[in-house]
C-alpha positions as CSV (number, residue, x, y, z in Angstrom):
1,M,41.2,-29.4,32.3
2,K,40.2,-25.9,33.5
3,R,39.7,-24.8,29.8
4,V,37.3,-27.9,29.2
5,I,35.2,-26.9,32.3
6,A,35.1,-23.2,31.4
7,A,34.1,-24.0,27.8
8,A,31.4,-26.5,29.0
9,S,30.1,-23.9,31.5
10,L,29.9,-21.3,28.9
11,T,28.2,-23.6,26.4
12,V,25.5,-24.6,28.9
13,A,25.0,-20.9,29.9
14,G,24.7,-19.8,26.3
15,L,22.2,-22.6,25.5
16,A,20.1,-21.6,28.6
17,L,19.8,-18.1,27.3
18,V,18.9,-19.2,23.8
19,L,16.2,-21.5,25.1
20,G,14.9,-18.9,27.5
21,F,14.6,-16.3,24.8
22,K,11.0,-15.2,24.2
23,T,9.8,-13.6,21.0
24,R,7.1,-10.9,20.9
25,E,3.8,-11.9,19.3
26,I,2.3,-9.4,17.0
27,G,-1.5,-9.5,17.0
28,P,-3.7,-7.7,14.3
29,A,-3.8,-4.5,16.3
30,A,-0.1,-4.4,16.8
31,A,0.6,-5.2,13.3
32,T,-1.6,-2.4,12.1
33,A,0.1,0.0,14.5
34,A,3.5,-1.1,13.4
35,A,2.6,-0.5,9.8
36,E,1.4,3.1,10.5
37,P,3.8,5.9,10.9
38,A,4.2,7.4,14.3
39,A,2.3,10.7,15.1
40,G,4.1,13.8,13.8
41,T,6.0,11.9,11.2
42,T,5.8,12.4,7.5
43,T,6.1,9.7,4.9
44,A,6.4,9.7,1.1
45,E,3.1,7.8,0.9
46,T,1.0,10.7,2.1
47,V,-1.8,11.6,-0.3
48,T,-3.6,14.9,-0.9
49,T,-7.0,14.7,-2.5
50,T,-9.3,17.6,-3.6
51,P,-12.1,17.8,-6.0
52,A,-10.4,20.4,-8.2
53,P,-7.3,19.6,-10.3
54,I,-4.3,20.4,-8.2
55,T,-0.6,19.4,-8.4
56,T,1.2,19.7,-5.2
57,G,4.7,19.0,-4.3
58,T,6.9,18.5,-1.3
59,A,10.0,20.6,-1.2
60,G,13.2,18.5,-1.6
61,T,11.6,15.1,-2.0
62,G,10.7,15.2,-5.6
63,T,7.3,13.8,-4.9
64,S,4.0,15.2,-6.2
65,T,0.4,14.3,-6.0
66,T,-2.3,15.1,-8.7
67,T,-5.9,14.7,-8.5
68,A,-8.5,15.3,-11.2
69,P,-12.2,16.1,-11.0
70,P,-14.7,13.4,-11.9
71,T,-15.5,13.1,-15.7
72,T,-19.1,12.3,-16.5
73,T,-19.6,10.5,-19.9
74,T,-22.7,10.5,-22.0
75,T,-23.7,6.9,-20.6
76,G,-24.2,8.2,-17.1
77,T,-21.0,6.8,-15.7
78,V,-18.4,8.6,-13.9
79,E,-14.7,8.1,-14.6
80,V,-12.3,9.2,-11.9
81,D,-8.6,9.0,-11.6
82,G,-7.3,8.7,-8.0
83,P,-4.3,10.5,-6.8
84,T,-0.8,9.2,-7.3
85,V,0.6,7.5,-4.2
86,N,4.3,7.3,-4.1
87,T,5.8,4.3,-2.4
88,R,9.5,3.3,-1.9
89,Y,9.3,1.2,-5.1
90,G,7.5,3.8,-7.3
91,P,4.2,5.5,-8.0
92,V,0.7,3.8,-7.9
93,Q,-2.4,5.4,-9.3
94,V,-5.8,3.9,-9.9
95,G,-8.7,5.0,-12.1
96,V,-12.3,3.9,-11.6
97,V,-15.5,3.8,-13.6
98,V,-18.7,4.1,-11.5
99,G,-22.2,3.8,-12.9
100,D,-25.5,3.8,-11.0
101,G,-23.6,3.5,-7.7
102,I,-21.8,0.3,-8.9
103,L,-18.0,0.1,-9.4
104,R,-17.9,-1.0,-13.0
105,D,-14.1,-0.9,-13.6
106,V,-10.8,-0.4,-12.0
107,V,-7.7,0.4,-13.9
108,A,-4.1,0.6,-12.6
109,L,-2.9,3.8,-14.3
110,Q,0.5,3.5,-12.6
111,L,2.3,0.7,-10.8
112,P,6.0,0.4,-9.7
113,G,8.3,-0.9,-12.3
114,G,11.8,-0.3,-13.7
115,N,13.2,-3.6,-12.9
116,G,12.5,-7.1,-13.6
117,E,11.5,-8.0,-10.1
118,S,9.0,-5.1,-9.7
119,N,7.6,-5.7,-13.2
120,A,6.9,-9.4,-12.3
121,I,5.4,-8.7,-8.9
122,N,3.1,-6.1,-10.3
123,A,2.1,-8.2,-13.3
124,Y,0.9,-10.7,-10.8
125,A,-0.6,-8.3,-8.1
126,G,-2.3,-5.8,-10.5
127,P,-5.0,-8.1,-11.7
128,L,-5.6,-9.6,-8.3
129,L,-6.0,-6.1,-6.7
130,E,-8.4,-5.2,-9.6
131,E,-10.4,-8.4,-9.1
132,M,-10.6,-7.9,-5.3
133,A,-11.7,-4.2,-5.7
134,L,-14.5,-5.2,-8.1
135,E,-15.7,-8.0,-5.9
136,A,-15.7,-5.9,-2.8
137,Q,-17.1,-2.8,-4.4
138,S,-14.8,-0.8,-2.3
139,A,-11.2,-0.2,-1.3
140,Q,-11.5,-2.8,1.5
141,I,-9.2,-5.3,-0.2
142,D,-6.6,-7.6,1.0
143,V,-2.8,-7.1,0.6
144,V,-1.2,-9.2,-2.0
145,S,1.7,-11.2,-0.5
146,G,5.0,-9.9,-1.9
147,A,3.4,-6.5,-3.0
148,T,2.5,-5.0,0.3
149,F,3.6,-1.4,-0.5
150,T,1.7,-1.6,-3.9
151,S,-1.4,-3.1,-2.4
152,L,-1.6,-0.4,0.4
153,A,-1.1,2.5,-2.1
154,Y,-3.5,0.8,-4.5
155,A,-6.3,0.8,-1.9
156,Q,-5.4,4.4,-0.9
157,S,-5.7,5.7,-4.4
158,L,-8.8,3.6,-5.0
159,Q,-10.5,5.0,-1.9
160,A,-9.7,8.6,-2.9
161,A,-11.1,7.8,-6.5
162,L,-14.3,6.2,-5.0
163,D,-14.7,9.3,-2.7
164,Q,-14.5,11.7,-5.6
165,A,-17.0,9.6,-7.6
166,G,-19.4,9.7,-4.7
167,M,-19.3,6.1,-3.7
């Protein structure tokens, strides 16, 4: 009988703890802060952009970033390749074509791949990101669900390319 009472008491106490558990709500500001690295930390998604062609590397990580100067074509448009942004799933690089201050085209030069899942995700996300960028005429685009790292790196490379193109 003592065991039954002890078991029932522990069950009630455990149930009270579970029902009293409060989860933390994450609002937009907290979600943004959680997505950003803490001050003083370095991530593999850091990008270096300069107007001159430069290849830089981070010792021991095997990552590099390459930027190219704007290329002006005979039609008055500017073609710029953004820097390569390394993510945990692979590199992302975007090229843009700008003419008369309008974003004419966005091309994903590199997207993560190497396995079936990454290929499927980026086959879906790539065209959506391009469409959003052309519609927004900027790098202020939404994150594609299931391709968060690719979306953030895409926007980062796109913004650097637009900066180089003078937009």
